[in-house]
C-alpha positions in Angstrom: -16.9 -50.5 17.6 -15.8 -47.4 15.5 -12.3 -47.6 14.2 -9.8 -45.0 16.3 -8.0 -43.9 12.6 -11.8 -43.1 11.5 -12.6 -41.0 14.9 -9.3 -39.1 14.5 -9.9 -38.2 11.0 -13.4 -37.1 11.7 -12.1 -34.8 14.8 -9.4 -33.6 12.7 -11.6 -32.5 9.7 -13.6 -30.8 12.4 -11.1 -29.3 14.6 -9.5 -27.9 11.2 -13.0 -26.5 10.2 -13.6 -24.6 13.2 -10.1 -22.1 12.7 -10.8 -21.9 9.2 -14.2 -20.5 9.9 -13.1 -18.2 12.8 -10.4 -16.5 10.4 -12.7 -16.5 7.4 -15.2 -14.6 9.0 -13.3 -11.8 9.3 -13.0 -12.0 5.4 -16.5 -12.4 4.7 -17.5 -9.6 7.2 -14.4 -7.2 6.9 -15.2 -5.5 3.7 -18.7 -4.4 5.1 -17.8 -3.6 8.9 -14.1 -3.1 9.0 -11.5 -5.5 10.3 -11.9 -3.9 13.9 -12.2 -4.6 17.2 -15.6 -5.1 17.2 -15.5 -7.8 14.4 -12.9 -9.9 16.1 -14.8 -9.4 19.4 -18.1 -10.5 18.0 -16.3 -13.6 16.2 -14.5 -14.9 19.2 -17.5 -14.5 21.2 -19.6 -16.5 19.0 -17.0 -18.8 18.5 -16.4 -19.8 21.8 -20.0 -19.7 22.6 -21.0 -22.0 20.1 -18.4 -24.3 20.6 -19.4 -24.2 24.5 -23.2 -25.0 23.6 -22.1 -27.7 21.2 -19.7 -29.3 23.8 -23.0 -29.6 25.7 -25.3 -30.8 23.2 -22.7 -33.3 22.1 -22.1 -34.8 25.1 -25.8 -35.1 26.1 -26.9 -36.4 22.7 -23.7 -38.9 22.8 -25.1 -40.4 26.2 -28.7 -41.2 24.7 -26.9 -43.9 22.2 -23.9 -43.3 20.5 -24.2 -44.1 16.8 -21.5 -43.1 13.9 -24.3 -42.1 12.0 -25.4 -39.5 14.2 -22.0 -38.1 13.9 -22.2 -38.2 10.2 -25.1 -36.0 10.0 -23.7 -33.7 12.7 -20.9 -32.8 9.8 -23.3 -32.7 7.1 -25.4 -30.1 8.7 -22.2 -28.2 9.6 -21.0 -28.9 6.2 -24.3 -27.7 4.4 -24.6 -24.5 6.4 -21.0 -23.8 5.5 -21.7 -23.5 1.8 -24.7 -21.6 2.2 -22.5 -18.5 3.6 -21.6 -16.9 0.4 -25.2 -16.8 -0.8 -26.6 -15.8 2.9 -23.8 -12.9 3.6 -25.1 -10.1 0.9 -28.9 -10.2 2.1 -28.0 -11.0 5.8 -26.1 -7.7 5.5 -28.1 -5.3 4.5 -30.9 -6.9 6.5 -29.2 -6.0 9.7 -27.7 -2.6 8.2 -30.5 -0.7 10.4 -29.2 -2.3 13.8 -26.2 -0.2 14.3 -22.4 -1.4 13.9 -22.0 -3.1 16.8 -25.4 -5.2 16.9 -25.1 -5.8 13.4 -21.8 -7.2 13.4 -22.6 -9.6 16.3 -26.0 -10.5 14.6 -24.4 -11.4 11.3 -21.5 -13.4 13.0 -24.5 -15.4 15.3 -26.6 -16.2 11.8 -23.5 -16.9 9.7 -21.4 -19.0 11.7 -22.8 -20.0 15.3 -24.8 -22.9 13.5 -22.2 -24.4 12.0 -19.6 -24.1 14.9 -22.2 -25.1 17.5 -22.7 -28.7 15.4 -18.6 -28.6 15.3 -18.3 -28.4 18.8 -20.7 -31.5 19.2 -18.1 -33.6 17.1 -15.5 -34.1 20.2 -17.5 -35.2 23.0 -19.6 -37.4 20.6 -16.5 -39.2 19.2 -15.0 -39.7 22.7 -18.2 -41.5 23.4 -17.9 -43.7 20.5 -14.1 -44.5 21.4 -14.5 -45.2 25.0 -15.0 -48.5 25.7 -13.5 -48.8 29.2 -13.2 -46.4 32.1 -10.0 -46.9 33.0 -9.0 -45.4 29.5 -11.3 -42.7 29.2 -8.8 -40.0 30.1 -6.3 -41.1 27.6 -9.2 -41.4 24.7 -10.0 -37.9 25.7 -6.7 -36.4 25.5 -5.9 -38.0 22.2 -9.1 -37.0 20.5 -8.9 -33.3 21.8 -5.2 -33.4 20.8 -5.7 -34.6 17.3 -8.3 -32.1 16.9 -6.3 -29.4 18.3 -3.1 -30.0 16.3 -5.8 -30.2 13.1 -6.9 -26.5 14.2 -3.3 -25.1 14.4 -2.5 -26.5 11.3 -5.4 -25.4 9.6 -4.6 -21.6 10.9 -1.4 -21.7 9.5 -2.6 -23.0 6.3 -5.4 -20.5 5.6 -3.7 -17.5 6.7 -0.5 -18.2 5.0 -1.3 -20.0 1.6 -5.0 -21.0 1.2 -6.7 -17.6 1.6 -4.2 -16.0 -1.1 -4.5 -19.0 -3.3 -8.0 -19.9 -3.5 -9.6 -16.5 -2.2 -12.1 -16.4 0.3 -15.5 -17.4 -1.3 -13.6 -20.8 -2.9 -12.1 -21.4 0.3 -15.4 -21.3 2.4 -16.9 -23.7 -0.1 -13.9 -26.1 0.0 -14.1 -26.2 3.8 -17.7 -27.1 3.7 -16.7 -29.8 0.9 -14.4 -31.3 3.6 -17.2 -31.4 5.9 -19.4 -33.3 3.7 -16.8 -35.7 2.8 -16.0 -36.6 6.5 -20.0 -36.7 6.8 -20.3 -39.2 3.8 -17.7 -41.6 5.2 -19.1 -41.6 8.7 -23.1 -42.1 7.0 -21.4 -45.1 4.9 -19.6 -46.8 7.7 -22.6 -46.0 9.9 -25.5 -47.2 8.2 -24.9 -49.4 4.9 -28.4 -48.4 3.5 -29.6 -45.0 4.1 -26.1 -44.1 4.8 -24.9 -44.8 1.3 -28.0 -43.0 -0.3 -27.1 -40.0 2.0 -23.4 -39.9 1.4 -24.5 -40.2 -2.4 -26.4 -36.9 -2.0 -23.6 -35.4 -0.2 -20.8 -35.9 -2.4 -23.3 -34.5 -5.1 -23.3 -31.2 -3.0 -19.8 -31.3 -2.6 -19.1 -31.3 -6.7 -21.4 -28.4 -7.1 -20.0 -26.3 -4.3 -16.4 -26.8 -5.5 -17.0 -26.8 -9.0 -19.5 -23.8 -9.3 -17.7 -20.7 -10.7 -17.4 -17.6 -8.6 -18.1 -14.8 -10.7 -17.3 -11.3 -9.6 -20.1 -8.3 -9.5 -20.1 -5.9 -12.8 -17.6 -2.9 -12.6 -15.0 -5.1 -10.1 -11.9 -5.2 -12.3 -9.6 -6.7 -9.9 -9.8 -8.7 -6.8 -7.5 -10.1 -4.5 -7.7 -11.9 -1.1 -4.2 -11.7 0.4 -2.7 -12.6 3.5 -3.3 -8.6 4.9 -6.9 -8.0 3.6 -9.4 -7.8 0.6 -8.0 -5.5 -2.0 -10.6 -4.9 -4.9 -10.5 -2.3 -7.4 -13.6 -0.8 -8.9 -14.5 1.0 -12.1 -17.1 3.7 -12.0 -17.9 6.5 -13.7 -16.5 9.1 -11.7 -13.3 7.5 -11.6 -11.1 4.2 -10.3 -11.5 3.5 -6.8 -9.0 1.0 -4.6 -11.0 -0.9 -2.0 -9.1 -2.2 1.1 -11.3 -4.4 3.2 -14.1 -2.4 1.9 -12.9 1.0 2.8 -11.9 3.5 0.0 -8.1 4.2 0.1 -7.6 5.9 -3.4 -10.1 7.4 -5.9 -8.3 8.5 -8.9 -9.7 9.9 -12.0 -9.0 9.3 -15.7 -6.1 11.5 -15.8 -2.3 10.1 -14.6 -1.8 11.2 -10.9 -5.3 12.3 -10.5 -6.3 11.7 -6.8 -9.9 12.8 -6.2 -9.9 12.6 -2.1 -9.1 15.8 -0.4 -6.1 14.8 1.5 -4.2 14.2 -1.9 -3.7 17.8 -3.3 -2.8 18.6 0.5 0.0 16.0 0.4 0.9 17.3 -2.9 1.1 21.0 -1.8 4.1 19.8 0.8 6.2 19.9 -2.4 5.9 24.0 -1.9 7.7 23.6 1.4 11.2 23.0 -0.6 13.1 25.3 -2.8 13.8 22.2 -5.5 12.6 18.8 -5.6 14.1 16.2 -3.4 13.8 12.9 -2.3 10.4 11.1 -0.9 9.3 8.3 1.0 5.6 7.0 0.9 4.6 4.4 3.6 1.5 3.3 2.3 1.4 3.1 -1.7 -2.4 2.9 -2.0 -3.3 3.5 -5.8 0.2 5.1 -6.1 -1.4 8.6 -7.4 1.0 10.5 -4.9 4.0 8.8 -6.0 3.2 9.4 -9.4 2.3 13.5 -8.4 6.1 13.7 -6.8 7.6 11.7 -9.7 5.9 14.1 -12.4 7.7 17.0 -10.4 11.1 15.6 -10.3 11.4 13.9 -6.9 13.0 10.7 -6.3 10.7 8.5 -4.9 10.6 5.5 -2.7 7.4 3.6 -1.5 6.9 1.1 1.1 3.7 -1.3 0.9 3.3 -4.4 2.9 0.9 -5.8 0.5 2.0 -7.2 -2.8 -1.4 -7.0 -4.3 -1.7 -3.6 -3.5 1.1 -3.1 -5.5 -0.3 -4.9 -8.1 -3.5 -3.3 -8.4 -1.6 0.1 -8.3 0.5 -1.0 -11.5 -2.5 -2.8 -13.4 -5.2 -0.3 -12.8 -4.2 3.0 -11.8 -1.2 3.6 -14.0 1.5 3.3 -11.8 4.7 2.6 -14.1 8.0 1.3 -12.9 10.1 4.2 -13.2 8.1 6.3 -11.0 8.9 4.5 -7.9 11.5 2.2 -6.0 8.8 -0.3 -4.1 9.6 -2.1 -1.5 7.3 -4.9 0.0 7.6 -5.0 3.5 6.3 -3.4 6.9 6.8 0.4 6.9 8.4 0.4 10.7 10.4 -2.5 10.0 11.7 -0.7 6.4 12.9 2.2 8.7 14.5 0.2 11.2 16.5 -1.8 8.4 17.4 1.2 6.3 20.0 4.0 7.0 18.8 6.2 3.9 17.5 9.8 4.7 14.5 11.4 2.7 13.5 15.4 2.4 10.1 14.4 3.1 8.3 11.1 4.7 4.7 11.0 3.9 2.7 8.3 5.9 -0.3 7.2 4.2 -1.4 3.5 5.8 -4.2 4.2 7.7 -7.5 3.0 6.6 -11.1 3.7 7.8 -11.4 0.4 9.4 -8.2 0.6 11.4 -4.5 2.3 12.3 -1.7 0.1 12.8 -1.1 0.8 16.2 2.7 0.4 15.7 2.9 3.0 13.1 1.9 6.0 15.5 3.6 5.5 18.8 6.5 7.5 20.2 9.1 4.4 19.5 7.8 4.6 15.6 8.5 8.7 15.5 12.0 8.8 16.9 12.7 6.1 14.1 11.5 8.1 11.4 13.0 11.0 12.8 16.3 9.5 12.3 15.5 9.0 8.5 14.3 12.6 8.0 17.0 14.9 6.5 18.1 17.9 8.9 15.5 20.2 7.1 12.9 17.8 6.4 9.5 17.1 7.1 7.2 14.1 7.9 3.6 14.1 7.2 1.0 11.7 8.0 -2.7 11.3 6.8 -5.4 10.2 9.2 -9.2 10.1 9.1 -11.1 11.8 11.9 -14.3 13.0 13.0 -13.6 16.7 12.9 -10.5 18.9 13.3 -10.5 18.5 17.3 -10.7 14.7 17.4 -8.9 13.0 20.3 -6.9 11.2 17.8 -5.5 14.3 16.1 -4.4 15.3 19.8 -3.1 12.4 20.6 -1.1 11.9 17.4 0.2 15.4 17.5 1.5 15.0 21.4 3.2 12.0 20.2 4.8 13.8 17.5 6.0 16.4 19.6 8.4 13.7 21.4 10.3 13.5 18.1 9.8 16.6 16.2 9.9 20.3 16.8 6.9 21.9 15.1 3.5 20.0 14.4 0.7 21.6 12.4 -2.5 20.3 11.3 -4.3 20.8 8.1 -7.7 19.5 7.8 -9.8 18.8 4.7 -13.2 18.4 5.6 -16.1 20.6 5.9 -17.7 21.2 8.3 -14.9 20.9 11.0 -16.9 18.4 12.9 -17.3 16.0 10.4 -15.8 13.1 9.1 -13.0 13.5 6.6 -9.0 13.9 6.7 -6.1 15.6 8.6 -2.9 16.1 7.5 -0.2 16.2 10.5 2.9 17.8 9.3 5.9 17.6 12.0 9.5 19.3 11.2 12.5 18.5 13.5 14.2 22.0 12.6 13.3 24.2 15.4 13.5 27.5 13.2 11.4 26.1 10.3 8.3 28.3 9.9 5.7 27.0 7.7 3.7 30.3 7.4 6.4 31.9 4.8 5.7 29.0 2.5 1.9 29.5 2.0 2.3 32.6 -0.7 3.8 30.1 -3.0 0.5 28.3 -3.5 -1.9 28.9 -6.5 -5.2 30.5 -6.0 -8.1 29.0 -7.6 -8.9 32.0 -9.8 -5.9 31.0 -11.8 -7.1 27.9 -12.7 -10.8 28.2 -13.5 -10.4 26.8 -16.9 -9.8 23.1 -15.8 -12.2 21.5 -13.3 -9.6 19.3 -11.7 -6.8 21.6 -11.1 -9.2 24.0 -9.9 -10.7 21.6 -7.4 -7.0 20.4 -6.6 -6.1 24.3 -6.0 -9.4 25.0 -3.6 -8.3 21.9 -1.7 -5.0 23.1 -0.7 -6.0 26.6 0.1 -8.7 25.2 2.2 -5.9 23.1 4.3 -3.6 25.7 4.4 -6.2 28.5 5.2 -7.4 26.7 8.2 -4.4 25.3 9.4 -3.9 25.1 13.2 -1.5 24.0 16.1 -3.3 21.1 17.7 -4.1 21.6 21.5 -2.1 19.0 23.2 -1.8 19.7 26.8 -4.0 16.8 28.3 -3.3 14.5 25.1 -2.0 10.9 25.7 1.7 10.3 24.4 1.5 6.8 22.3 3.9 4.3 23.1 4.4 0.5 22.2 3.1 -0.5 25.7 0.3 2.2 26.1 -1.8 2.8 23.2 -5.6 3.2 22.7 -5.7 4.4 19.1 -7.7 1.2 18.3 -11.0 2.6 20.4 -10.6 6.1 18.6 -10.3 4.4 15.2 -13.3 2.4 16.1 -15.4 5.2 16.4 -14.2 6.8 13.0 -14.7 3.6 11.3 -18.3 3.4 12.6 -19.1 6.6 11.0 -17.2 6.0 7.7 -19.1 3.0 7.2 -21.9 4.4 7.6 -21.6 6.8 4.8 -19.9 4.2 2.7 -23.0 2.1 2.8 -25.0 5.1 1.9 -23.0 6.0 -0.9 -22.1 2.7 -2.4 -26.0 1.6 -1.7 -27.2 -1.3 -3.5 -24.0 -1.6 -5.5 -23.3 -5.3 -5.6 -19.8 -4.7 -6.4 -19.0 -3.2 -3.4 -20.9 -5.3 -0.7 
């Protein structure tokens, strides 16, 4: 007979590992595919399917003669596969690259996580068969085992998301999960078979030591890497500049001069200063590398910035030259900040959207109504969004929603040709008498800056956006609300195309993928 405390320990390790692997799966695959609907759907599907198969196989195997030694083998197999995930991930992602985003993310999730999850699904029914000695107590035994396993899963989910990923990082935490599975396996092997079990346990313990203490090295060019509660933050140095990657998507590309933003929408954001007679107050929601904040501060603006991820703030300060006197930085969610403050700004810039996803609560009618209250009477709100062309349904929906709170909404496109992937800046004014066209004459023209490559490029981007400005067609567009918001579906289409371009741009660069 197997002792109850030992079985409770083993099912606790198994239950904790299941939730840890599911959460870690988003961090292993997110930088390559984006933390998107497809990724979450693939991981949830694989988790439930693998556990279901494990329950069925575990129950059948237990009925053929339950032995603690066998349960140790199951845990050992799950642990060994988990230890291999950090080394399998890179080659697997490149092998599946040609399959397309949906098929690739599902295939990667199956290969990396289905085997250990299937084995972990076998643990609870097998442990029940070992514990149940009387039919009269089977219900109690089953309830206790599943309750203990579920509580362990709950605690694991909280610990992994709130503390362990930021503290240990994804690679190290994955190895720790595998090590704990191997430790549980070693205990079961020793208790289940004095001879062969001890030898197997010794081998597993050696694997534990190798996994936990093996150094995890960064690829060349990576000067900063943090696994924060909000995503993977990475700073990459390349000859053309410094990249800030959030979950594998490029959020900032800065040149080697202070405030040199080399993504096309940054000069367009900068050009909005020309709509004001003199510098005022600017609020930036989404700090990124801080190049926009630096640009406005250099022109005399008083800058506030809201950034939810402290790792992004650290990266901006340490690797993009963001000094503390440039902006007051508030580390919290943008919508919550607007709800709690009573201050007003002449210009509110929203730059919190990446290629992987759009925070749905920052694009709704309720959010724009709140933002309108924080914009000065003659002020502006502008937002940057990545789209698949100038007439992307996402542009129309955002413009239609902005019109619920603002009188004038104008789109400034940056990409060419008009049907390609790129950024569109939406500018909204609450002043019905405001006319943006009158300020276009203030734009410097490219011929004035032929002597400086960066300044010339910057002015070209400004002029392109303003020369091609348009009022989005919104008659058939939907209003986005907290209750009804299909923005994730449009964002997923953008993410799919953006990831393909990123993989081509960073082809075979181990620092990125």
